[in-house]
DSSP file (Angstrom, degrees, kcal/mol; ACC not computed):
  #  RESIDUE AA STRUCTURE BP1 BP2  ACC     N-H-->O    O-->H-N    N-H-->O    O-->H-N    TCO  KAPPA ALPHA  PHI   PSI    X-CA   Y-CA   Z-CA
    1    1 A X              0   0    0      0, 0.0     2,-0.1     0, 0.0    49,-0.0   0.000 360.0 360.0 360.0 135.0    0.0    0.0    0.0
    2    2 A X     >  -     0   0    0      1,-0.1     4,-2.5     4,-0.0     5,-0.2  -0.381 360.0-123.1 -68.5 148.8    1.4    3.4   -0.9
    3    3 A X  H  > S+     0   0    0      1,-0.2     4,-2.4     2,-0.2     5,-0.2   0.859 110.0  54.9 -61.4 -36.2    2.2    5.6    2.1
    4    4 A X  H  > S+     0   0    0      2,-0.2     4,-2.2     1,-0.2    -1,-0.2   0.924 111.1  42.7 -64.8 -45.5   -0.1    8.3    0.8
    5    5 A X  H  > S+     0   0    0      2,-0.2     4,-2.7     1,-0.2     5,-0.2   0.887 113.3  53.5 -67.9 -38.5   -3.2    6.1    0.6
    6    6 A X  H  X S+     0   0    0     -4,-2.5     4,-2.3     1,-0.2    -2,-0.2   0.929 111.6  44.9 -61.6 -45.2   -2.3    4.5    3.9
    7    7 A X  H  X S+     0   0    0     -4,-2.4     4,-2.4     2,-0.2    -1,-0.2   0.895 112.9  51.2 -65.7 -40.8   -2.2    7.8    5.6
    8    8 A X  H  X S+     0   0    0     -4,-2.2     4,-2.0     2,-0.2    -2,-0.2   0.917 112.4  45.6 -64.0 -43.7   -5.4    9.0    3.9
    9    9 A X  H  X S+     0   0    0     -4,-2.7     4,-2.0     2,-0.2    -2,-0.2   0.891 113.4  49.4 -67.7 -39.8   -7.3    5.9    5.0
   10   10 A X  H  X S+     0   0    0     -4,-2.3     4,-2.4    -5,-0.2    -2,-0.2   0.878 110.3  51.6 -65.7 -37.4   -5.9    6.1    8.5
   11   11 A X  H  X S+     0   0    0     -4,-2.4     4,-2.7     2,-0.2    -2,-0.2   0.885 108.2  51.5 -66.3 -38.4   -6.9    9.8    8.7
   12   12 A X  H  X S+     0   0    0     -4,-2.0     4,-2.1     2,-0.2    -2,-0.2   0.912 111.0  47.8 -64.9 -41.3  -10.4    9.0    7.5
   13   13 A X  H  X S+     0   0    0     -4,-2.0     4,-2.1     2,-0.2    -2,-0.2   0.920 113.2  47.9 -64.1 -43.9  -10.7    6.3   10.3
   14   14 A X  H  X S+     0   0    0     -4,-2.4     4,-2.2     1,-0.2    -2,-0.2   0.894 110.0  52.3 -64.3 -40.1   -9.4    8.8   12.9
   15   15 A X  H  X S+     0   0    0     -4,-2.7     4,-2.3     1,-0.2    -1,-0.2   0.896 109.0  50.9 -62.5 -40.0  -11.8   11.5   11.7
   16   16 A X  H  X S+     0   0    0     -4,-2.1     4,-2.5     2,-0.2    -2,-0.2   0.894 108.4  51.2 -64.3 -40.8  -14.6    9.0   12.0
   17   17 A X  H  X S+     0   0    0     -4,-2.1     4,-2.4     2,-0.2    -2,-0.2   0.898 110.4  49.8 -62.8 -39.9  -13.6    8.2   15.6
   18   18 A X  H  X S+     0   0    0     -4,-2.2     4,-2.5     2,-0.2    -2,-0.2   0.914 111.2  48.4 -65.5 -42.8  -13.5   11.9   16.4
   19   19 A X  H  X S+     0   0    0     -4,-2.3     4,-2.8     2,-0.2    -2,-0.2   0.915 111.8  49.7 -62.8 -42.5  -17.0   12.4   15.0
   20   20 A X  H  X S+     0   0    0     -4,-2.5     4,-2.3     2,-0.2    -2,-0.2   0.928 112.1  47.4 -63.3 -44.6  -18.3    9.5   16.9
   21   21 A X  H  X S+     0   0    0     -4,-2.4     4,-2.4     2,-0.2    -1,-0.2   0.901 113.1  48.7 -63.6 -41.4  -16.8   10.6   20.2
   22   22 A X  H  X S+     0   0    0     -4,-2.5     4,-2.2     2,-0.2     6,-0.3   0.922 110.4  51.3 -64.1 -43.8  -18.1   14.2   19.6
   23   23 A X  H  X>S+     0   0    0     -4,-2.8     5,-2.2     1,-0.2     4,-0.9   0.900 111.7  47.0 -60.5 -41.6  -21.6   12.8   18.8
   24   24 A X  H  <5S+     0   0    0     -4,-2.3     3,-0.3     3,-0.2    -1,-0.2   0.908 110.9  52.7 -64.9 -41.6  -21.6   10.7   22.0
   25   25 A X  H  <5S+     0   0    0     -4,-2.4    -2,-0.2     1,-0.2    -1,-0.2   0.867 118.8  33.6 -64.9 -37.7  -20.4   13.7   24.1
   26   26 A X  H  <5S-     0   0    0     -4,-2.2    -1,-0.2    -5,-0.1    -2,-0.2   0.442 110.8-114.5-100.0  -0.2  -23.1   16.1   22.9
   27   27 A X  T  <5 +     0   0    0     -4,-0.9     2,-0.9    -3,-0.3    -3,-0.2   0.779  64.4 147.2  75.3  26.6  -25.9   13.5   22.5
   28   28 A X     >< -     0   0    0     -5,-2.2     4,-2.0    -6,-0.3    -1,-0.2  -0.826  26.0-175.1 -99.9 100.1  -26.1   13.9   18.7
   29   29 A X  H  > S+     0   0    0     -2,-0.9     4,-2.4     1,-0.2     5,-0.2   0.836  81.7  56.8 -65.5 -33.5  -27.0   10.4   17.3
   30   30 A X  H  > S+     0   0    0      2,-0.2     4,-2.3     1,-0.2    -1,-0.2   0.929 109.1  44.6 -64.1 -45.6  -26.7   11.6   13.7
   31   31 A X  H  > S+     0   0    0      2,-0.2     4,-2.0     1,-0.2    -1,-0.2   0.887 112.2  53.4 -65.6 -38.8  -23.1   12.8   14.2
   32   32 A X  H  X S+     0   0    0     -4,-2.0     4,-1.8     1,-0.2    -2,-0.2   0.918 110.1  47.2 -61.7 -43.8  -22.2    9.6   16.0
   33   33 A X  H  X S+     0   0    0     -4,-2.4     4,-2.4     2,-0.2    -2,-0.2   0.889 108.6  54.5 -66.7 -39.7  -23.6    7.5   13.1
   34   34 A X  H  X S+     0   0    0     -4,-2.3     4,-2.5     1,-0.2    -1,-0.2   0.898 107.7  51.9 -59.6 -39.7  -21.7    9.6   10.6
   35   35 A X  H  X S+     0   0    0     -4,-2.0     4,-2.2     2,-0.2    -1,-0.2   0.906 108.8  48.9 -63.5 -42.4  -18.5    8.8   12.6
   36   36 A X  H  X S+     0   0    0     -4,-1.8     4,-2.2     2,-0.2    -2,-0.2   0.906 111.9  49.2 -64.0 -41.3  -19.2    5.1   12.5
   37   37 A X  H  X S+     0   0    0     -4,-2.4     4,-2.3     1,-0.2    -2,-0.2   0.921 110.8  49.9 -64.1 -43.9  -19.8    5.2    8.8
   38   38 A X  H  X S+     0   0    0     -4,-2.5     4,-2.3     1,-0.2    -1,-0.2   0.890 110.1  50.6 -63.9 -39.3  -16.6    7.1    8.1
   39   39 A X  H  X S+     0   0    0     -4,-2.2     4,-2.7     2,-0.2    -1,-0.2   0.922 109.8  50.6 -62.3 -43.9  -14.6    4.7   10.2
   40   40 A X  H  X S+     0   0    0     -4,-2.2     4,-2.6     1,-0.2    -2,-0.2   0.897 109.5  50.6 -62.2 -41.0  -16.1    1.7    8.3
   41   41 A X  H  X S+     0   0    0     -4,-2.3     4,-2.4     2,-0.2    -1,-0.2   0.935 111.9  47.2 -62.2 -46.4  -15.2    3.4    5.0
   42   42 A X  H  X S+     0   0    0     -4,-2.3     4,-2.1     1,-0.2    -2,-0.2   0.906 113.3  48.4 -62.2 -42.3  -11.6    3.9    6.1
   43   43 A X  H  X S+     0   0    0     -4,-2.7     4,-2.4     2,-0.2    -1,-0.2   0.902 111.3  50.2 -64.9 -41.6  -11.3    0.4    7.4
   44   44 A X  H  X S+     0   0    0     -4,-2.6     4,-2.4     1,-0.2    -2,-0.2   0.902 110.4  49.5 -64.4 -41.0  -12.7   -1.1    4.2
   45   45 A X  H  X S+     0   0    0     -4,-2.4     4,-2.3     2,-0.2    -1,-0.2   0.904 110.5  50.6 -65.1 -40.1  -10.3    1.0    2.1
   46   46 A X  H  X S+     0   0    0     -4,-2.1     4,-2.3     2,-0.2    -2,-0.2   0.917 110.7  49.1 -62.9 -42.5   -7.4   -0.2    4.2
   47   47 A X  H  X S+     0   0    0     -4,-2.4     4,-2.2     1,-0.2    -2,-0.2   0.899 110.6  51.0 -64.1 -40.5   -8.4   -3.8    3.9
   48   48 A X  H  X S+     0   0    0     -4,-2.4     4,-2.1     1,-0.2    -1,-0.2   0.905 110.4  48.2 -63.0 -42.1   -8.8   -3.4    0.1
   49   49 A X  H  X S+     0   0    0     -4,-2.3     4,-2.3     2,-0.2    -2,-0.2   0.886 110.5  51.5 -66.5 -38.6   -5.3   -1.9   -0.2
   50   50 A X  H  X S+     0   0    0     -4,-2.3     4,-2.1     2,-0.2    -2,-0.2   0.896 109.0  51.1 -65.1 -39.2   -3.8   -4.7    1.9
   51   51 A X  H  X S+     0   0    0     -4,-2.2     4,-1.5     2,-0.2    -2,-0.2   0.909 109.3  50.5 -63.9 -41.8   -5.5   -7.3   -0.3
   52   52 A X  H  X S+     0   0    0     -4,-2.1     4,-1.3     1,-0.2     3,-0.3   0.926 110.3  50.1 -60.0 -44.8   -4.0   -5.6   -3.4
   53   53 A X  H  X S+     0   0    0     -4,-2.3     4,-1.4     1,-0.2    -1,-0.2   0.868 105.4  57.2 -62.9 -36.9   -0.6   -5.7   -1.8
   54   54 A X  H  < S+     0   0    0     -4,-2.1    -1,-0.2     1,-0.2    -2,-0.2   0.867 108.9  45.7 -63.2 -36.2   -0.9   -9.4   -1.0
   55   55 A X  H  < S+     0   0    0     -4,-1.5    -1,-0.2    -3,-0.3    -2,-0.2   0.722 107.0  59.1 -80.3 -20.7   -1.5  -10.2   -4.6
   56   56 A X  H  <        0   0    0     -4,-1.3    -1,-0.2     1,-0.2    -2,-0.2   0.832 360.0 360.0 -74.1 -32.1    1.4   -8.0   -5.8
   57   57 A X     <        0   0    0     -4,-1.4    -1,-0.2    -3,-0.0    -2,-0.2   0.444 360.0 360.0 -98.3 360.0    4.0   -9.9   -3.8
């Protein structure tokens, strides 16, 4: 996985965690759900990149 994509996917996951925590703290279920979705997207992209790397080597 390229370092740039890895960092971008990790940042998306971290951003999602922050949104989820903020949503929990202020009682905003919508923001909390957006955070969970964003984390899932980042995790899925990371898994996809790892799978690509596995087939390259």
